[in-house]
C-alpha positions as CSV (number, residue, x, y, z in Angstrom):
1,M,-18.5,-6.4,-17.7
2,G,-19.9,-8.4,-14.4
3,N,-23.5,-10.8,-14.4
4,D,-25.0,-7.7,-13.7
5,G,-23.6,-5.0,-16.4
6,S,-21.6,-3.8,-14.3
7,L,-17.2,-3.0,-13.9
8,A,-17.2,-3.4,-10.2
9,A,-19.2,-7.1,-10.7
10,F,-16.9,-8.4,-13.7
11,W,-13.8,-7.5,-10.8
12,D,-15.4,-9.2,-8.2
13,T,-15.8,-12.5,-11.0
14,Y,-13.2,-12.0,-13.6
15,D,-10.4,-13.7,-12.6
16,F,-6.7,-12.6,-13.9
17,P,-3.5,-13.4,-15.3
18,E,-1.3,-13.3,-12.7
19,E,1.4,-12.5,-14.1
20,V,-0.4,-8.2,-13.8
21,R,-1.2,-6.3,-10.5
22,V,-4.4,-5.1,-11.1
23,E,-6.3,-2.9,-8.5
24,F,-9.6,-1.4,-9.3
25,I,-9.5,2.2,-9.1
26,D,-12.4,4.7,-9.0
27,G,-14.5,2.9,-11.4
28,E,-11.6,1.8,-13.8
29,I,-9.4,-0.9,-14.0
30,V,-6.0,-0.5,-13.7
31,M,-3.3,-3.2,-15.0
32,Q,0.8,-3.0,-14.4
33,A,2.9,-5.9,-16.0
34,N,3.7,-7.2,-11.9
35,P,7.0,-4.6,-10.5
36,M,10.8,-6.3,-9.9
37,M,12.0,-8.4,-7.8
38,L,13.8,-4.7,-6.3
39,H,9.8,-2.8,-5.8
40,N,9.1,-6.2,-3.9
41,V,11.7,-5.8,-1.5
42,P,10.1,-3.8,1.1
43,G,7.4,-5.7,1.1
44,R,9.2,-8.6,1.7
45,T,11.1,-6.9,5.3
46,F,7.6,-5.6,6.6
47,V,6.4,-9.0,6.4
48,R,10.0,-10.8,8.4
49,H,10.1,-7.8,10.7
50,V,7.1,-6.6,11.9
51,T,5.2,-7.6,15.2
52,T,3.3,-9.5,17.8
53,P,0.0,-8.5,17.9
54,F,0.9,-6.9,14.4
55,E,0.8,-8.1,11.1
56,A,1.7,-7.2,6.8
57,W,0.7,-8.4,4.4
58,M,1.3,-7.6,0.9
59,E,-1.1,-7.4,-1.7
60,C,-3.9,-7.4,-0.5
61,G,-7.3,-5.9,-2.4
62,I,-8.6,-2.9,0.0
63,E,-12.0,-2.6,0.2
64,V,-12.4,1.6,-0.2
65,G,-15.8,1.5,-1.7
66,P,-17.6,-0.3,-4.2
67,E,-15.8,0.9,-6.7
68,D,-12.7,1.5,-5.9
69,K,-10.9,-1.6,-4.3
70,P,-6.5,0.0,-4.5
71,K,-3.6,-2.6,-3.3
72,P,-1.9,-1.3,-1.6
73,D,2.3,-3.3,-1.8
74,I,1.3,-3.5,1.6
75,V,-1.0,-3.4,5.2
76,I,-0.3,-4.0,8.3
77,L,-3.4,-5.1,10.8
78,R,-4.1,-6.7,14.1
79,A,-3.1,-10.4,13.9
80,G,-6.2,-12.3,13.3
81,D,-8.5,-9.5,12.2
82,W,-9.1,-11.5,9.2
83,S,-11.3,-14.2,8.2
84,D,-10.1,-17.1,5.2
85,E,-14.4,-15.6,4.0
86,M,-12.4,-12.2,3.1
87,R,-11.1,-10.7,-0.4
88,D,-10.8,-6.9,0.3
89,L,-9.9,-6.0,3.8
90,P,-12.5,-3.3,5.1
91,T,-10.2,0.3,5.1
92,E,-11.0,0.3,9.4
93,L,-8.7,-2.7,10.1
94,L,-6.1,-1.3,8.4
95,L,-3.4,0.4,10.8
96,A,-1.8,1.3,8.3
97,V,-0.6,1.6,4.6
98,V,2.6,1.3,2.4
99,E,3.2,1.9,-1.4
100,V,6.5,1.1,-2.8
101,V,6.2,3.7,-6.3
102,S,7.1,2.9,-9.1
103,T,9.1,5.0,-12.2
104,G,6.1,5.8,-14.8
105,R,4.5,9.2,-13.9
106,A,0.8,7.6,-12.8
107,S,2.3,5.3,-10.5
108,I,3.9,8.1,-9.2
109,R,0.8,10.5,-8.9
110,R,-1.5,7.4,-7.6
111,D,0.6,6.6,-4.8
112,Y,1.8,10.7,-4.1
113,Q,-1.9,12.0,-4.6
114,D,-4.9,10.3,-5.1
115,K,-3.8,7.3,-3.2
116,Y,-3.2,9.2,-0.2
117,L,-6.0,11.5,-0.1
118,K,-8.6,8.2,-0.8
119,Y,-5.8,6.8,2.8
120,Q,-6.3,10.1,4.1
121,D,-10.2,10.2,3.7
122,C,-11.0,7.2,5.1
123,G,-9.1,7.0,7.9
124,I,-6.2,4.9,7.6
125,P,-4.2,5.6,10.8
126,V,-0.3,6.1,9.0
127,Y,0.5,6.3,5.3
128,V,4.3,5.6,4.1
129,I,6.1,6.2,0.6
130,I,8.5,4.2,0.1
131,D,9.8,5.6,-3.8
132,P,13.1,3.7,-4.7
133,N,13.4,6.6,-7.7
134,I,14.7,8.7,-5.1
135,G,16.2,6.8,-2.7
136,K,13.5,7.6,0.1
137,W,10.6,7.1,2.4
138,M,7.8,8.5,4.0
139,L,5.5,8.3,6.9
140,F,2.3,10.3,7.5
141,T,-0.7,10.2,10.9
142,L,-3.4,12.0,10.9
143,D,-3.6,14.2,12.9
144,G,-6.4,16.1,14.9
145,N,-8.5,17.3,11.8
146,K,-8.3,13.7,9.8
147,R,-5.3,14.5,7.6
148,Y,-2.1,13.5,7.0
149,T,1.4,15.0,8.1
150,E,4.6,13.8,7.6
151,T,5.6,12.5,10.5
152,E,9.2,10.9,10.1
153,R,10.8,11.0,6.7
154,G,14.7,9.1,6.4
155,L,16.8,7.8,3.6
156,F,17.3,3.7,2.5
157,G,19.4,2.6,5.7
158,D,17.4,4.7,8.0
159,P,14.8,2.8,9.7
160,I,11.7,3.3,9.3
161,P,9.7,4.4,12.6
162,F,6.2,4.1,13.1
163,P,4.2,5.2,15.8
164,E,2.0,3.7,18.6
165,P,0.0,1.8,18.8
166,L,1.7,-0.1,16.1
167,G,5.7,0.5,17.9
168,F,8.6,-1.0,16.1
169,E,10.8,0.1,13.6
170,I,11.4,-2.0,10.1
171,P,15.0,-1.8,8.7
172,T,15.3,-0.4,4.9
173,T,19.1,-1.2,5.0
174,A,17.1,-3.9,1.8
175,F,16.8,-1.4,0.3
176,H,17.3,-0.4,-3.3
177,R,17.7,2.6,-6.4
178,Y,16.4,1.4,-9.0
179,P,19.3,1.3,-11.5
180,G,19.5,4.5,-13.3
181,A,17.3,6.4,-11.8
182,Q,18.2,9.8,-11.3
183,D,18.4,12.0,-8.3
């Protein structure tokens, strides 16, 4: 535990090993082995293709609440809207978050349900799910009722068109399905 005995304080002070991916979700520390390289291809693609005045970052924690600090695979924000001292980005800075779905059932549920609701509820304008299990991506935007609506969907190979104010496309030709993925 942390200095005050809380798991949140432990989260803020412990130096987790680099070999594991760690998130603080719903007051629990969730650890997974680092993903396979194929899982990281979308992140590298976003970093290379997001256009100025925006930038994409991989593996940044975000501040959803005191016991909720998920780490989306990719975040998109305006260039320079962050400072060197930040550890977890405030959600109000985020223009989009992207999750690349892993193969485990718990990970799939987290990306399609839990994180979907968290990102929606804190008002992140765009949420993209990239699913190498099925070779597809889905783009959700907040509607007038502050609920996500699926506005675009495509297969790997189809570019992801981001709505204004972002206004760029991300190519997906380098995205591939996980080995052994079933339809």
